[in-house]
Backbone as CSV, one residue per row, in Angstrom:
resi,resn,N_x,N_y,N_z,CA_x,CA_y,CA_z,C_x,C_y,C_z
1,MET,-40.784,150.573,55.967,-40.712,149.201,56.538,-41.136,148.190,55.407
2,ALA,-40.313,147.220,55.316,-40.568,146.165,54.160,-41.713,145.253,54.588
3,ARG,-42.481,144.843,53.500,-43.511,143.862,53.757,-42.907,142.478,53.817
4,THR,-43.512,141.744,54.669,-43.105,140.274,54.785,-43.734,139.488,53.595
5,ALA,-43.073,138.275,53.439,-43.712,137.405,52.265,-45.034,137.149,52.693
6,SER,-45.400,136.807,53.853,-46.832,136.433,54.161,-47.798,137.580,53.901
7,LYS,-47.510,138.758,54.213,-48.263,139.950,53.975,-48.447,140.158,52.454
8,ARG,-47.288,139.996,51.808,-47.399,140.226,50.299,-48.319,139.160,49.730
9,GLY,-48.259,137.991,50.188,-49.148,136.813,49.703,-50.488,137.062,49.887
10,LYS,-50.872,137.611,51.150,-52.217,137.955,51.379,-52.770,139.112,50.465
11,ASP,-51.864,140.033,50.297,-52.382,141.162,49.379,-52.650,140.703,48.012
12,GLU,-51.744,139.723,47.524,-51.970,139.287,46.110,-53.177,138.312,46.083
13,THR,-53.534,137.595,47.071,-54.708,136.790,47.112,-55.975,137.764,47.065
14,LYS,-55.937,138.754,47.876,-56.989,139.761,47.943,-57.176,140.440,46.534
15,ALA,-56.123,140.750,45.933,-56.257,141.383,44.652,-56.810,140.391,43.578
16,ALA,-56.342,139.128,43.717,-56.899,138.081,42.703,-58.358,137.966,42.997
17,GLU,-58.910,137.902,44.254,-60.285,137.728,44.488,-61.151,138.893,43.986
18,LYS,-60.545,140.113,44.105,-61.264,141.325,43.684,-61.414,141.247,42.102
19,LYS,-60.226,140.769,41.414,-60.242,140.720,39.919,-61.257,139.626,39.425
20,VAL,-61.446,138.543,40.159,-62.433,137.562,39.827,-63.899,138.032,39.962
21,LYS,-64.043,138.828,41.099,-65.445,139.366,41.376,-65.722,140.398,40.393
22,ALA,-64.791,141.150,39.829,-65.006,142.234,38.831,-65.238,141.714,37.462
23,THR,-64.506,140.651,37.033,-64.563,140.277,35.690,-65.379,138.925,35.514
24,ASP,-65.714,138.244,36.621,-66.261,136.934,36.524,-65.450,135.879,35.810
25,LYS,-64.187,136.080,35.731,-63.231,135.203,35.100,-62.154,134.822,36.113
26,PRO,-61.666,133.613,35.992,-60.576,133.173,36.957,-59.361,133.982,36.672
27,VAL,-58.524,134.192,37.707,-57.376,134.812,37.532,-56.309,133.949,36.847
28,GLY,-55.400,134.596,36.088,-54.361,133.844,35.341,-53.363,133.357,36.186
29,GLY,-52.561,132.552,35.777,-51.426,132.098,36.622,-51.541,130.554,36.736
30,ALA,-50.979,129.875,37.690,-51.029,128.420,37.848,-52.396,127.922,38.260
31,ARG,-53.272,127.786,37.270,-54.560,127.286,37.657,-54.866,125.979,36.962
32,GLY,-53.847,125.415,36.224,-54.039,124.090,35.564,-53.028,123.207,36.247
33,GLY,-52.916,122.006,35.515,-52.003,121.018,36.011,-52.233,120.518,37.331
34,ILE,-51.266,120.562,38.179,-51.360,119.987,39.475,-52.267,120.734,40.474
35,THR,-52.573,122.045,40.162,-53.394,122.855,40.903,-54.908,122.810,40.524
36,ALA,-55.123,122.313,39.310,-56.521,122.165,38.839,-57.341,121.191,39.745
37,PRO,-58.537,121.577,39.941,-59.385,120.519,40.847,-59.750,119.430,39.923
38,VAL,-59.726,118.256,40.532,-60.199,116.870,39.863,-61.175,116.216,40.776
39,THR,-61.983,115.383,40.168,-62.946,114.594,40.842,-62.409,113.130,41.008
40,PRO,-62.303,112.539,42.265,-61.874,111.203,42.398,-62.980,110.190,42.001
41,SER,-62.482,109.046,41.541,-63.505,108.024,41.255,-64.003,107.406,42.511
42,PRO,-65.163,106.639,42.544,-65.668,106.076,43.764,-64.589,105.328,44.605
43,GLU,-63.752,104.623,43.808,-62.773,103.780,44.438,-61.733,104.538,45.166
44,LEU,-61.271,105.647,44.493,-60.335,106.628,45.064,-60.907,107.484,46.226
45,ALA,-62.168,107.765,46.165,-63.041,108.572,47.036,-62.929,107.862,48.435
46,GLU,-62.810,106.421,48.402,-62.739,105.742,49.714,-61.596,106.176,50.533
47,ILE,-60.430,106.599,49.838,-59.222,106.994,50.534,-59.167,108.524,50.648
48,VAL,-59.497,109.338,49.668,-59.307,110.811,49.699,-60.543,111.620,49.956
49,GLY,-61.719,111.031,49.899,-62.995,111.776,50.144,-63.613,112.094,48.786
50,LYS,-64.949,112.465,48.822,-65.636,112.611,47.573,-65.549,114.021,46.920
51,GLU,-65.013,114.985,47.642,-65.061,116.299,47.142,-63.957,116.531,46.107
52,ASP,-64.172,117.530,45.302,-63.152,117.906,44.245,-62.043,118.579,44.879
53,LEU,-60.743,118.210,44.472,-59.656,118.835,45.200,-58.489,118.715,44.229
54,PRO,-57.425,119.642,44.374,-56.332,119.541,43.497,-55.483,118.270,43.409
55,ARG,-54.994,117.935,42.262,-54.241,116.682,42.184,-53.139,116.542,43.200
56,SER,-52.449,117.704,43.579,-51.491,117.609,44.560,-51.993,117.152,45.977
57,GLU,-53.224,117.606,46.183,-53.902,117.253,47.518,-54.262,115.753,47.405
58,VAL,-54.661,115.248,46.269,-54.846,113.836,46.183,-53.771,112.949,46.515
59,VAL,-52.589,113.312,45.908,-51.362,112.637,46.132,-50.957,112.728,47.660
60,SER,-51.130,113.834,48.226,-50.766,114.011,49.637,-51.640,113.132,50.489
61,LYS,-52.935,113.076,50.244,-53.833,112.214,51.027,-53.595,110.795,50.803
62,VAL,-53.128,110.339,49.587,-52.858,108.981,49.335,-51.592,108.698,50.200
63,TRP,-50.564,109.462,50.161,-49.462,109.118,50.868,-49.623,109.181,52.447
64,ASP,-50.577,110.068,52.856,-51.068,109.998,54.387,-51.728,108.546,54.594
65,TYR,-52.445,108.118,53.666,-53.082,106.846,53.912,-52.093,105.714,53.859
66,ILE,-51.105,105.774,52.994,-50.031,104.701,52.963,-49.228,104.662,54.251
67,LYS,-48.855,105.814,54.681,-48.049,105.978,55.972,-48.868,105.520,57.108
68,LYS,-50.149,106.035,57.221,-50.967,105.593,58.396,-51.134,104.121,58.451
69,ASN,-51.359,103.461,57.275,-51.556,102.013,57.332,-50.287,101.188,57.132
70,ASP,-49.194,101.838,57.196,-47.827,101.199,57.025,-47.753,100.241,55.805
71,LEU,-47.952,100.809,54.689,-48.094,100.014,53.421,-46.862,100.041,52.609
72,GLN,-45.750,100.821,53.079,-44.504,100.770,52.306,-43.821,99.410,52.633
73,ASP,-43.237,98.859,51.573,-42.571,97.649,51.720,-41.336,97.819,52.699
74,GLU,-41.262,96.830,53.591,-40.151,96.886,54.626,-38.693,96.861,53.914
75,LYS,-38.495,95.967,52.876,-37.195,95.887,52.233,-36.912,96.883,51.295
76,ASP,-37.805,97.397,50.564,-37.771,98.459,49.561,-38.814,99.490,49.693
77,ARG,-38.520,100.470,50.419,-39.403,101.609,50.732,-40.076,102.261,49.548
78,ARG,-39.485,102.128,48.370,-40.087,102.726,47.168,-41.298,101.940,46.693
79,ASN,-41.457,100.768,47.236,-42.667,99.932,46.779,-43.747,100.049,47.818
80,ILE,-45.008,99.990,47.327,-46.157,100.164,48.158,-46.854,98.734,48.085
81,ASN,-47.183,98.207,49.199,-47.899,97.031,49.221,-49.409,97.353,49.408
82,ALA,-50.169,97.183,48.403,-51.544,97.592,48.319,-52.471,96.673,49.285
83,ASP,-53.376,97.522,50.099,-54.380,96.763,50.859,-55.530,96.658,49.913
84,ASP,-56.613,96.243,50.421,-57.917,96.003,49.418,-58.238,97.406,48.707
85,LYS,-58.223,98.571,49.460,-58.669,99.737,48.729,-57.606,100.169,47.700
86,LEU,-56.338,100.112,48.040,-55.356,100.537,47.037,-55.182,99.550,45.917
87,GLU,-55.590,98.317,46.062,-55.452,97.333,45.070,-56.524,97.685,43.939
88,LYS,-57.576,98.318,44.285,-58.616,98.821,43.335,-58.042,99.861,42.446
89,ILE,-57.283,100.704,43.175,-56.511,101.882,42.373,-55.428,101.403,41.541
90,PHE,-54.519,100.617,42.097,-53.308,100.072,41.344,-53.543,99.004,40.471
91,GLY,-54.538,98.152,40.711,-54.820,96.960,39.792,-53.904,95.862,40.178
92,LYS,-53.089,95.919,41.155,-52.157,94.839,41.542,-51.879,95.001,42.967
93,LYS,-51.172,93.953,43.605,-50.917,93.967,44.942,-49.733,94.884,45.473
94,GLN,-48.897,95.186,44.433,-47.731,96.015,44.818,-47.370,96.991,43.700
95,SER,-47.026,98.240,43.925,-46.659,99.175,42.975,-45.622,100.014,43.528
96,SER,-44.797,100.503,42.583,-43.654,101.360,43.115,-44.152,102.855,43.180
97,MET,-43.593,103.677,43.975,-44.041,105.062,44.184,-44.027,105.845,42.849
98,PHE,-43.103,105.365,41.977,-42.878,106.056,40.663,-44.115,105.771,39.764
99,GLU,-44.861,104.679,39.929,-45.922,104.254,39.148,-47.260,104.793,39.740
100,MET,-47.213,105.233,40.939,-48.478,105.700,41.624,-49.178,106.711,40.916
101,ASN,-48.611,107.785,40.383,-49.232,108.866,39.747,-50.080,108.468,38.443
102,LYS,-49.411,107.383,37.779,-49.995,106.924,36.554,-51.271,106.127,36.954
103,HIS,-51.266,105.412,38.061,-52.474,104.797,38.507,-53.561,105.605,39.028
104,LEU,-53.117,106.761,39.717,-54.065,107.735,40.281,-54.759,108.436,39.109
105,SER,-54.026,108.678,38.045,-54.632,109.592,36.961,-55.840,108.785,36.344
106,ARG,-55.747,107.548,36.360,-57.014,106.673,35.816,-58.190,106.857,36.677
107,HIS,-58.067,107.364,37.938,-59.146,107.468,38.737,-59.484,108.903,39.111
108,LEU,-58.977,109.904,38.233,-59.220,111.208,38.387,-59.906,111.858,37.069
109,ALA,-60.943,112.611,37.279,-61.508,113.331,36.078,-61.430,114.809,36.432
110,ALA,-61.103,115.591,35.320,-60.979,116.990,35.362,-62.420,117.617,35.711
111,VAL,-62.372,118.680,36.556,-63.720,119.297,36.861,-63.982,120.358,35.716
112,LYS,-65.142,120.151,35.146,-65.548,121.013,34.076,-65.961,122.353,34.646
113,ALA,-65.404,123.335,34.033,-65.726,124.763,34.458,-67.025,125.307,33.954
């Protein structure tokens, strides 16, 4: 009987946890870049929370905030009209979605291991 992708993923996760416990070192693989935990600035924490989280989750939470507060420009959905909280992050009243990661990076600090 073939294993499903979900079962295989759980087995790989368990093996990784076992390796970490045995060696006290993190498992290799995609642990940097977008999956590395980051600490949000106080301004960004107003939107995404204070806890450390991966950069991908920060971007996801910012998009949730933008959609929840209907901040995409009506005429050009690629532009984001900043409210008071987002203006602190962007430094201006409007930013394109393509600039957003640049603005976010100024408000994220890498978590020291």
